[in-house]
Structures are given as structure tokens and as C-alpha cells.
N, C-alpha and C positions, 0 to 999 in steps of 0.2 A: 572151834575157831570161827564159827558162824555168829554173826551179830544180827539178832532178830529184834526188831523194835528197840534198838539201842541197848539191848541187854547183852553183856559179855563180861565174863570174869576177867579181872585184871591179870591174873596168873592162874590158868586152869591146871597147870602141871602138878602142883601138890595134891589137889583133890583127885584128879584122874589117876595119878600114880597110886594113891591109896586105894581107889576103887578097883583098878586093874589088878594090883597086887593081891587084894582081898579075894577077888574072884579066882585068880590063878591058884592061890594057896588053899582056898576052901573047896574048890571044884577042879581038881587037876585034869579031869576029862572034859571040861567045858569045851565045846566044839570050836568056837572062834569068837573074836570081837570084831566090831565094825565101827570104824571112826571116819569122820569126814575130814578131808584135807583142807588147809586154809584156802579160802576163795580168792585166789590171786587175780581173777578176772574183775571182780568188783572191788578188791582192796589190794592193789599191787604192792603196797608197803607192808603187808602183813608179814611178820617174822615168825609166826607160829610154825611148829613142826611136830609131827607125830612120831618122829624118830625115837624119843625117849620111851614111848609106849610100845613101839615095835620091839625094842630091846627087852622091856619087861615081859612081854608076852611070848617072845621066842622060846621054843621053836613051834608054837601053835599057830594055826592059820590066822592071818591078819587081813581083814577086808578093809579096803579104803575106797572112798568115793569123792568125787568132785571134779566134774568137767573132763573126765578121761576121754582121750581119743585113742584110736588103735595104736598109734605110735607111743604115746606116753604110758598107755596101759601095759605095753610090752616092757617098757623100762621098769615099771612098777613090779611086774612079775619077776624080772631079773633080780629085783631087790628082795623078793620073797613075798610080796603082797599078792592078794587076789583083788583085782580091780573090779569095782562095782560100777556099772553104768546105770545112771538114772535118767538124766536129761536126754541122752541120745536114745534111750529106749522109748521115750514118749514120741519122738519124731521118727523113729525107726523101729516099729514093733517087730520087725524081722531081723533085728540087730545081729543075732548069732550067725545067721546066713550071710549077712553082709560082711561080717568080720571074717568068716571062713573063706569067702570068695574074694576078699579084698575089694569089695565094691564101695563106691563113695557113700558117705553118710548124708542123709538129709539134715541140714542144720536145724537146731532147735531155736525157738524164740523165747528168750529168758523172760520176756514180758508176759507170757502166758502162765508163768509159774507164780503161785501165790507166795508172797514174802511177808 
């Protein structure tokens, strides 16, 4: 769902469906897949969803990333996802401790990330 240097597939669902189904069928013990959620911060009109891929991959672990906060990461976990923190790990190298102790997170600055 990420658009880098104006590159984005018009409809990634058929290709990713084939890719994920092929991995699932050829490697039934494959540990997990990791996908990025649509970037609604930068593109609020994005209608992409990883839900079709979650359904294909279930019941195996599904990691997802993109701007998780402790609150929405908990919602993702209730959905069966494992939330991957990237941006907040950069501004909070002690992120696991902060999450365990419910401490506030240091905001990240998106302008420091290379796009």
C-alpha cells in the first residue's frame, strides 16, 4: 500500500494473493508473513486493506506495521495480528519497557525517515 517515488500497483490484491497462497501451500511451516498497513497518515483516502491476506494466511502469525500506537496495537492484537513497531522504536529505543509500564512515547519525526 506504500507509494514510493510514485510507484504503486493499481491493484496489488491478485499478485499478493498468488504470492501468499503459494508460500502457504509450498511451505506449510513457514513462520509468519509481515505486511505494511495502508499509510492513512500520509494518504487518508487510501482504501487498501490487508484483510484478504489475513484470511489467506490464517491461522499462521500475521505481522503488520505502520504507525502503531499502544492503543491501536492492542486492537490489532485482538484481531489476531502481531503489531510491529518501527517508527516508534527509532524515537523510543526502550519501547518494550515503555509499553509494559504504560509510559508516554517520545513522538517520532517523519521528516527524519528517508522516503
